[in-house]
C-alpha positions in Angstrom: 33.8 24.0 -31.7 32.7 21.8 -29.0 33.6 18.0 -29.1 30.1 17.2 -29.5 30.2 18.5 -32.8 32.0 15.3 -33.9 30.3 12.9 -31.8 29.6 9.4 -33.1 26.5 8.5 -34.2 24.1 7.0 -31.4 23.3 3.3 -32.1 20.4 2.6 -34.3 17.0 2.2 -32.7 15.1 -0.5 -34.7 11.6 -0.9 -33.7 9.8 -4.3 -35.0 6.0 -4.7 -34.5 5.2 -6.9 -32.0 3.7 -9.6 -34.5 6.8 -9.4 -36.8 9.0 -9.6 -33.8 7.0 -12.7 -32.6 7.6 -14.1 -36.3 11.3 -13.5 -36.5 11.9 -15.2 -32.9 9.9 -18.0 -34.1 11.7 -18.5 -37.3 15.1 -18.3 -35.5 14.1 -20.8 -32.8 14.6 -17.7 -30.3 12.2 -17.5 -27.2 9.5 -14.9 -27.4 10.4 -11.6 -25.6 8.1 -10.4 -22.8 5.3 -8.4 -24.4 5.8 -9.5 -27.9 2.6 -10.8 -28.3 0.4 -8.3 -29.9 -3.2 -9.2 -28.7 -2.3 -9.7 -25.0 -2.4 -6.8 -22.4 0.3 -6.7 -19.9 -0.8 -6.6 -16.1 0.3 -3.8 -14.2 0.0 -3.0 -10.6 0.0 0.4 -9.8 -0.9 2.8 -6.7 -3.6 4.2 -8.9 -5.5 1.5 -10.5 -7.4 4.2 -12.5 -4.3 5.5 -14.0 -4.4 6.6 -17.9 -3.2 4.2 -20.2 -0.1 6.1 -21.2 0.9 6.3 -17.5 0.4 2.4 -17.1 2.4 2.3 -20.4 5.2 4.2 -19.0 5.5 2.1 -15.8 5.8 -1.0 -18.1 8.4 0.6 -20.0 10.5 1.6 -17.1 10.1 -2.2 -15.9 10.8 -3.6 -19.2 14.0 -1.5 -20.3 15.8 -2.3 -17.0 19.1 -4.0 -17.7 18.9 -2.5 -21.2 20.6 0.8 -20.3 19.8 3.7 -17.9 17.8 6.7 -18.7 19.9 10.0 -18.1 18.3 12.8 -16.7 18.7 16.5 -15.9 16.9 18.9 -13.6 15.5 22.2 -15.2 17.7 21.4 -18.4 15.3 23.7 -20.5 15.2 26.8 -18.1 18.7 27.1 -16.5 22.3 26.6 -17.6 25.5 27.9 -18.6 25.3 28.1 -22.3 22.3 30.5 -22.2 20.9 33.5 -20.5 17.2 33.5 -21.7 15.6 30.2 -22.1 13.6 29.3 -24.9 11.8 26.2 -25.7 14.9 24.3 -26.9 17.7 25.9 -24.7 19.7 23.0 -23.0 23.4 22.6 -21.6 22.9 19.0 -22.1 21.9 19.6 -25.9 24.6 22.1 -26.3 27.1 19.4 -25.4 25.7 16.4 -26.7 23.3 17.4 -29.5 20.7 15.5 -27.7 18.4 16.3 -24.7 18.1 13.9 -21.7 16.0 10.9 -21.6 14.3 12.5 -18.0 13.4 16.2 -17.6 13.3 17.1 -13.9 11.3 19.8 -12.7 10.2 21.2 -9.3 7.0 22.5 -7.4 9.1 25.6 -6.6 7.7 26.7 -10.1 4.3 27.0 -8.5 6.0 29.3 -6.0 7.5 31.4 -8.7 10.9 30.6 -7.4 12.1 28.8 -10.2 11.6 29.0 -14.0 9.7 29.0 -16.0 7.4 30.0 -13.1 7.4 33.9 -12.5 8.1 35.5 -9.2 5.4 37.4 -8.0 3.2 36.0 -10.7 -0.4 34.8 -10.1 -1.1 31.2 -9.0 -2.8 30.6 -12.2 0.2 32.0 -14.3 2.6 29.6 -12.3 0.4 26.5 -12.5 0.3 27.3 -16.4 4.3 27.6 -16.4 4.5 24.2 -14.9 2.2 22.6 -17.3 4.2 24.3 -20.1 7.2 22.5 -18.6 5.6 19.2 -18.8 4.3 19.6 -22.4 7.6 21.2 -23.7 9.8 18.1 -22.1 7.2 15.5 -23.5 7.2 17.1 -27.1 11.0 16.8 -27.1 10.8 13.1 -26.5 11.8 13.1 -22.7 10.1 11.5 -19.3 8.8 14.2 -16.9 9.8 13.6 -13.1 8.4 16.3 -10.3 10.4 16.7 -7.3 9.0 19.0 -4.2 10.8 21.5 -2.2 8.0 22.6 -0.2 8.1 25.5 1.9 7.6 25.6 5.4 3.8 25.9 6.0 4.2 26.9 9.8 6.8 29.7 9.6 6.6 30.5 6.0 10.3 30.0 5.5 11.8 27.6 2.7 12.5 23.9 2.9 15.6 24.3 4.5 13.8 25.7 7.5 13.3 22.9 9.7 11.3 24.7 12.8 7.9 24.0 13.6 7.5 20.3 13.4 5.9 21.0 10.0 4.8 17.5 9.2 2.5 17.1 12.5 1.0 20.6 11.6 0.1 19.9 8.2 -1.6 16.4 8.6 -5.3 16.1 9.1 -6.4 17.9 12.0 -3.3 20.1 12.1 -3.7 23.8 12.0 -1.8 24.0 8.7 -3.6 21.2 7.0 -5.7 23.5 4.7 -2.7 25.3 3.7 -1.0 22.2 2.6 -4.2 21.1 0.7 -4.2 24.3 -1.1 -0.6 23.7 -2.6 -1.6 20.3 -3.3 -4.4 21.8 -5.3 -1.9 23.5 -7.3 0.1 20.6 -8.2 -3.1 18.8 -9.2 -4.2 21.6 -11.6 -0.6 21.7 -13.3 -0.3 18.0 -13.6 -4.0 17.7 -15.0 -3.1 20.8 -17.2 -0.2 19.0 -18.8 -1.9 17.6 -22.1 -0.6 16.7 -25.6 -2.1 18.2 -28.7 -4.6 15.4 -29.0 -5.9 16.1 -25.4 -4.3 13.2 -23.7 -2.8 13.5 -20.3 1.0 13.4 -20.1 2.3 11.0 -17.3 4.7 12.3 -14.6 6.7 10.7 -12.2 6.0 12.5 -8.8 8.7 12.3 -6.1 7.5 14.2 -2.8 9.4 14.3 0.2 12.6 13.2 -1.1 15.8 12.5 1.0 13.8 12.3 4.2 16.3 10.1 6.1 18.7 13.2 6.4 17.8 16.1 8.5 18.4 19.1 6.2 14.6 19.3 5.3 11.5 20.0 7.4 9.9 16.6 6.6 13.3 14.7 7.2 14.7 12.7 10.2 14.6 14.2 13.5 11.6 16.6 12.5 8.9 14.4 12.1 8.5 10.5 13.2 8.7 7.6 10.8 4.9 7.3 11.3 4.3 10.9 10.5 6.3 10.9 7.4 4.6 7.6 6.3 1.1 9.3 6.9 1.9 12.4 5.0 3.1 10.5 2.0 -0.1 8.3 2.2 -2.1 11.4 2.5 -0.9 13.3 -0.3 -1.2 10.2 -2.7 -4.6 9.7 -1.4 -5.6 13.3 -1.7 -4.3 13.9 -5.3 -5.6 10.4 -6.4 -8.9 10.2 -4.7 -9.9 13.6 -3.9 -8.4 15.5 -7.0 -8.6 12.4 -9.5 -5.3 13.0 -10.6 -4.7 9.8 -12.7 -1.3 10.5 -14.7 0.9 10.1 -11.9 3.4 7.6 -10.6 4.7 8.1 -7.1 8.3 7.8 -6.2 10.0 7.0 -2.9 13.5 8.5 -2.4 15.5 8.3 0.7 19.1 9.5 0.4 22.5 7.6 1.1 23.9 6.1 2.5 22.5 2.8 4.0 25.7 0.3 3.6 23.4 -1.9 1.7 21.2 -2.6 5.0 17.6 -2.0 4.1 16.7 -1.4 7.8 16.5 2.5 7.7 15.9 2.5 3.8 12.3 0.9 4.7 11.8 2.4 8.0 9.8 5.4 6.4 8.6 3.4 3.6 4.7 4.3 3.0 3.8 0.7 1.7 3.6 -0.9 -1.5 -0.1 0.5 -1.9 1.6 4.2 -2.3 4.8 3.6 -4.1 5.7 3.0 -7.8 9.4 3.8 -7.9 11.7 3.0 -5.3 14.5 5.6 -5.4 17.7 6.8 -4.0 19.7 10.0 -4.1 23.4 10.0 -3.5 26.0 13.0 -4.1 29.6 12.6 -4.3 32.1 14.8 -2.6 35.1 12.4 -2.9 36.0 12.9 -6.6 34.5 9.4 -7.2 36.6 7.5 -4.6 36.5 3.7 -4.9 34.8 3.9 -1.6 32.0 6.2 -2.7 31.3 4.1 -5.9 31.5 0.8 -4.1 29.1 2.1 -1.3 26.8 3.5 -3.8 26.6 0.3 -5.9 25.8 -1.6 -2.6 22.9 0.7 -1.8 21.6 0.9 -5.3 22.0 -3.1 -5.6 19.7 -3.2 -2.4 17.1 -0.8 -3.8 17.0 -2.8 -7.2 16.4 -6.2 -5.0 13.7 -4.3 -2.9 12.0 -3.3 -6.1 12.0 -6.7 -7.8 10.6 -8.3 -4.7 7.7 -5.5 -4.9 7.1 -5.4 -8.4 8.4 -1.7 -8.4 10.8 0.4 -10.6 14.1 1.1 -9.1 15.8 4.5 -9.9 18.8 6.6 -9.1 16.5 9.4 -8.5 19.1 12.1 -7.9 22.9 12.3 -8.1 25.8 14.5 -8.8 29.2 15.5 -8.3 29.5 17.9 -5.5 33.2 18.3 -4.8 35.6 20.8 -6.1 35.0 21.4 -9.8 37.2 19.3 -12.0 38.6 17.1 -9.2 38.0 14.1 -11.0 37.9 14.7 -15.0 36.4 11.0 -15.6 33.8 11.2 -12.9 30.8 10.3 -15.1 32.3 7.6 -16.9 33.8 6.2 -13.7 30.3 6.2 -12.5 28.9 4.4 -15.3 31.5 2.0 -15.3 30.6 1.0 -11.8 27.0 0.8 -12.5 27.6 -1.6 -15.5 30.0 -3.7 -13.7 27.3 -4.5 -11.0 24.7 -6.9 -12.4 21.9 -5.5 -9.8 23.0 -2.0 -9.7 23.1 -1.6 -13.4 19.1 -2.4 -13.3 18.1 1.1 -12.2 15.8 2.5 -14.7 16.9 6.1 -14.8 19.2 8.5 -13.2 18.9 12.1 -12.7 21.3 15.0 -11.9 20.7 18.5 -10.5 20.2 21.7 -12.5 22.8 24.0 -14.0 21.6 27.1 -12.5 24.4 29.3 -14.1 26.6 32.1 -12.8 28.9 30.7 -9.8 26.8 27.7 -9.1 27.9 24.3 -9.6 27.6 22.7 -13.0 26.0 19.3 -12.6 26.3 18.7 -16.3 29.4 19.7 -18.0 29.0 22.4 -20.9 31.2 23.3 -24.0 34.6 24.3 -22.7 34.0 22.7 -19.2 37.0 20.5 -18.2 34.7 17.7 -17.8 33.1 18.1 -21.1 35.3 15.2 -23.0 34.3 12.9 -20.2 30.6 13.6 -20.3 30.5 13.2 -24.2 32.0 9.8 -23.7 29.3 9.0 -21.2 26.7 10.1 -23.7 28.2 8.0 -26.5 28.3 4.8 -24.1 25.2 2.4 -25.4 24.4 2.0 -21.7 23.4 5.8 -21.1 20.1 6.7 -22.7 19.1 9.9 -23.9 16.1 11.3 -25.4 17.0 10.1 -29.0 17.2 6.3 -27.6 13.5 6.3 -26.3 11.2 4.3 -28.5 7.9 2.9 -27.8 7.8 4.7 -24.2 3.9 4.8 -24.1 3.0 1.8 -26.6 2.6 -0.9 -24.1 -1.0 -2.4 -24.0 -1.7 -2.7 -20.1 -4.7 -3.2 -17.8 -4.3 -2.3 -14.1 -5.0 -4.6 -11.4 -8.0 -3.6 -9.3 -6.6 -2.4 -5.7 -7.4 -4.3 -2.6 -9.1 -2.5 0.3 -6.6 -0.9 2.4 -7.1 0.7 5.8 -4.6 2.6 7.9 -4.9 4.7 11.0 -4.4 8.5 10.1 -4.5 10.4 13.5 -3.2 9.9 15.9 0.1 8.6 14.5 2.5 5.9 16.0 4.6 7.2 19.1 2.5 10.6 18.8 2.2 12.5 22.0 -1.2 13.8 22.7 -1.5 16.6 25.7 -4.9 17.5 25.4 -8.1 15.8 27.1 -9.6 15.6 23.8 -8.5 14.6 20.1 -9.8 13.0 16.9 -9.1 9.7 15.7 -9.2 9.4 11.7 -8.9 6.3 9.8 -9.0 5.9 6.1 -10.2 3.1 4.1 -9.7 2.8 0.3 -11.0 0.8 -2.5 -13.9 -0.2 -0.1 -16.5 1.1 2.1 -17.6 -0.4 5.9 -20.7 -0.1 7.7 -19.1 -0.9 10.9 -16.1 1.0 12.0 -14.7 1.3 15.6 -11.6 2.4 17.6 -10.8 1.2 21.1 -8.1 2.0 23.7 -5.9 -0.7 25.2 -8.4 -3.3 24.0 -11.4 -1.5 25.7 -15.0 -1.1 24.6 -15.1 -0.3 20.9 -16.5 3.1 19.9 -18.0 3.6 16.6 -16.2 5.9 14.0 -18.4 7.8 11.4 -17.5 8.7 7.9 -17.0 12.5 7.7 -17.0 15.3 4.8 -13.1 14.8 4.1 -13.6 10.9 3.6 -12.4 9.7 7.0 -13.9 7.3 9.4 -13.4 9.6 12.5 -14.5 10.0 16.1 -13.6 12.0 19.2 -11.5 10.5 21.9 -12.1 12.0 25.4 -9.3 11.3 27.5 -9.3 11.2 31.4 -7.1 14.1 32.6 -5.5 12.1 35.0 -4.0 10.0 32.2 -1.9 13.0 30.9 1.0 11.7 33.1 3.5 10.4 30.6 1.8 7.0 30.2 1.7 5.1 26.9 -1.9 3.5 25.3 -2.8 1.6 22.3 -5.1 3.0 19.8 -6.9 0.3 17.6 -9.0 1.0 14.7 -11.2 -1.8 12.8 -13.6 -1.9 10.0 -15.4 -4.9 8.6 -14.9 -4.9 5.0 -16.6 -7.8 2.7 -17.0 -10.0 5.6 -13.2 -9.8 6.8 -12.0 -7.5 9.9 -9.3 -5.1 9.2 -7.2 -3.4 11.7 -4.5 -0.9 12.6 -3.0 0.5 15.6 -0.6 2.9 17.3 1.1 3.0 20.3 0.4 7.0 21.8 2.0 8.9 24.7 -0.1 10.9 27.1 0.9 14.1 28.5 3.7 16.9 28.4 7.4 16.3 28.5 9.5 18.8 30.2 11.7 20.5 27.8 15.7 20.4 28.1 17.4 23.7 28.9 19.0 25.6 26.3 22.1 24.1 25.4 21.2 20.6 26.1 21.2 18.0 23.3 19.9 15.0 25.3 19.7 13.4 28.7 17.8 10.6 27.4 15.0 10.7 29.8 12.0 11.9 27.7 11.4 8.7 25.6 9.3 6.9 28.1 11.9 4.0 28.1 10.8 3.3 24.4 13.9 2.6 21.8 11.9 3.4 18.9 10.9 6.9 19.9 14.5 7.4 20.7 15.6 6.3 17.2 13.0 8.7 15.6 14.6 11.7 17.1 17.9 11.2 15.3 18.7 10.8 11.7 21.0 7.7 11.1 23.7 7.3 8.4 25.1 3.7 7.6 24.6 0.9 9.9 23.9 1.6 13.8 21.5 0.9 16.4 20.4 3.4 19.1 18.8 2.0 22.2 18.1 3.2 25.8 20.4 1.5 28.5 19.9 1.4 32.1 23.1 0.2 33.0 25.6 2.5 31.3 24.8 6.3 32.0 26.0 9.3 33.7 22.7 10.2 35.4 19.1 9.7 35.5 17.3 6.5 34.3 18.8 6.2 30.9 21.9 6.6 28.7 22.4 5.9 25.0 24.1 2.6 23.9 25.2 3.6 20.5 26.2 0.2 18.4 28.0 0.3 15.3 29.0 -2.3 12.4 31.7 -1.2 9.9 31.1 -4.4 7.8 29.5 -2.4 5.1 30.7 1.1 5.6 33.9 2.8 7.3 31.6 5.0 9.3 28.5 5.7 10.9 26.5 8.5 12.5 23.4 10.0 14.4 22.3 13.4 14.0 19.6 15.8 15.7 18.3 19.3 15.0 19.3 21.9 17.2 18.2 25.5 16.3 19.6 27.3 19.5 21.9 30.2 20.3 24.9 28.8 22.1 26.9 32.3 22.6 26.7 31.7 26.3 28.7 28.7 26.0 32.2 27.7 25.7 32.4 24.0 25.2 30.4 20.9 24.3 30.5 18.3 27.0 29.2 14.6 27.0 29.8 11.5 29.0 31.3 8.4 27.1 31.9 5.2 27.9 34.3 3.6 25.1 34.5 0.1 24.1 38.5 -0.2 24.2 38.8 -0.1 20.4 41.0 2.0 18.2 37.9 3.6 16.3 37.0 7.2 16.9 34.5 9.7 17.6 33.8 13.0 15.9 31.5 15.4 17.6 30.1 17.4 15.0 28.3 21.1 15.3 26.8 22.4 12.3 26.2 26.2 11.7 25.8 28.7 8.8 26.2 25.8 6.4 29.6 25.0 7.9 30.6 21.5 9.5 32.6 22.0 12.6 34.6 18.8 14.2 36.3 17.7 17.6 37.6 14.2 17.6 38.1 11.9 20.5 38.9 8.2 21.1 37.0 5.4 22.4 39.6 3.5 24.3 38.3 4.5 27.8 36.1 1.7 29.2 35.3 3.2 32.5 33.2 6.3 31.4 34.3 9.9 31.6 33.1 13.1 30.8 34.7 14.4 27.4 35.1 18.2 27.3 35.3 19.7 23.8 36.1 23.5 23.8 34.3 25.1 21.0 37.9 27.1 20.4 39.3 23.6 19.5 36.7 22.5 16.7 38.0 23.0 13.3 35.9 22.7 10.0 35.5 19.2 8.5 38.5 18.3 6.2 36.1 17.8 3.3 34.4 21.2 4.1 36.9 23.1 1.8 34.6 26.0 1.4 34.7 26.9 5.1 38.3 25.8 5.7 39.1 28.9 7.3 36.0 29.2 9.5 36.0 29.0 13.2 33.1 28.0 15.6 32.9 31.7 17.0 30.2 33.7 18.4 28.7 34.4 15.1 28.5 30.5 14.6 27.5 29.7 18.1 24.5 32.1 17.6 23.1 30.0 14.9 23.6 26.2 15.9 21.5 24.2 13.4 22.4 20.6 14.0 24.6 18.3 16.2 25.9 15.1 14.6 28.0 12.0 16.5 30.1 9.9 14.2 32.0 7.0 14.5 34.9 6.1 12.4 36.7 2.7 11.6 40.2 2.6 13.4 41.4 -0.5 11.7 41.1 -3.2 14.2 37.6 -3.3 15.6 34.7 -3.7 13.0 31.8 -3.8 15.4 31.1 -2.8 18.9 28.9 -0.5 21.3 29.8 2.8 22.9 27.8 4.5 25.6 27.0 8.2 25.8 25.0 10.4 28.2 24.1 14.0 29.0 25.1 15.6 25.6 25.2 19.6 26.3 26.9 22.9 25.8 28.1 24.6 28.7 
């Protein structure tokens, strides 16, 4: 019999009516709790000022319960697990282990493709829309809060979300050749969300978390596969299409980059779509260190940062995805250690909810221990802690009486995006204006004569931009859009590159010549882990006009890294080479090549300050120490044929905490 059969009772949930609570507080001389006045509606500021009353109440609940406990969530808890083969309406590994359901039920848009239950592989679009609506309805009936993530297929190649080829985001933005396909999938999301209803017909509120973990490079919407501006615009477009075009009003919108940031908000906010488009500020982090003090400290620092940013903006902070991803059973106290670290941090403890990934059964990882699993006792202890909240702890989630603050007019340039490269003699300029209309909208190039924009059938203010062919010479221009709204001129602008850039030869990662001397464009080409700054340098280089200045700071983390997608066959080459000018420190550099899910590394020092070529034979690369699943793999011909990514890490050597190294001409030879 599982330990959960003898669990201690959960703490009692006592609910007082607001008037009763006010009377009790007054008689006891206590201050009134926020929202205790019966007849006063609370003011909420949401992405959707037409959100349903229940959706507004959910947002207010998540704000109010901060510091009172953290809602535990589990992905696909009803449809996949180790304790059942066929899902029913009540199956759940969480319930089998604790006797309770998670407070947050996670689902994914893969249901709409039939790739995840309760979707049906090969089923019709209508069947899978209905299946996702069913999932929302069943979770709600069991007392949980619904969160929807989106692992979207590659709209260019037809591959999955891991397929990072095709510069997908640029192709699905308005005007892109795959924009209609993206709209069609958004239509499915809209239908499933609008189809999620309670027996009384009210719509079920759902937290929607699209384009998650974008600061990493493993998804096609991630760093290195689109610019920050492209990411921001596709996130904005998604919100505007669902909210304004499809009239979906039971969604809250979540932004959730992945770890780690060393507590520095710079990279976290680099792709932030704006307060007008985000209700929940999230953060994803997985642990492959068995709950090491370093991982816990870094995660708490980042979560504290997220909480601070959320409080500044009136948003809900959340630990949107987490999990123990090392070897099974390495730390049998992992859940309670994590909860203890959260409770001990005054800021991190204020995240509203924390969601771990699915138990897909079979040989897959158990992100939630099940009866008989080595970590079951710890998970039960985690459950029994009053600070972890499960479905039975939720009360009054949708009771708050609220009203929405009317949205202010918002204007943004949709296409071209900032730092976009335009290679044709004509393109379309599109501007979106929400919560207002304008009778005078224009665009201008480099401050020149304004040209009128007219409202088109898709709701954009748009116009053709004819470009002198002689301008397609790699120059930069500034595109500015303007609109007069209620007597006030609103504007937005973007720096745009004109003309083609000659592609690098096969095997080359970077020569740092193709960024038009622009540091932001360079930074956008790479993913970034922990605190670092990348800039172009004309003074320290091996060849050409520019090299890379790679600055690090280990004040908040013991390593930092940059990465770039590759997608090449390197079987014709025998080594990876780069020019390196170190800073004389005892810190180290790790050159990492990723292929077929394996991470191969070569280490070198930073002591040489004169600048020299580093030659790293592929035969000398070895799997990363933490990549135990590929411990015996080698960077052989099979792996060289499918190189997917290149990363360059700097690690703390114990003497110098900050510095700058210089790199140039990174290539396979």
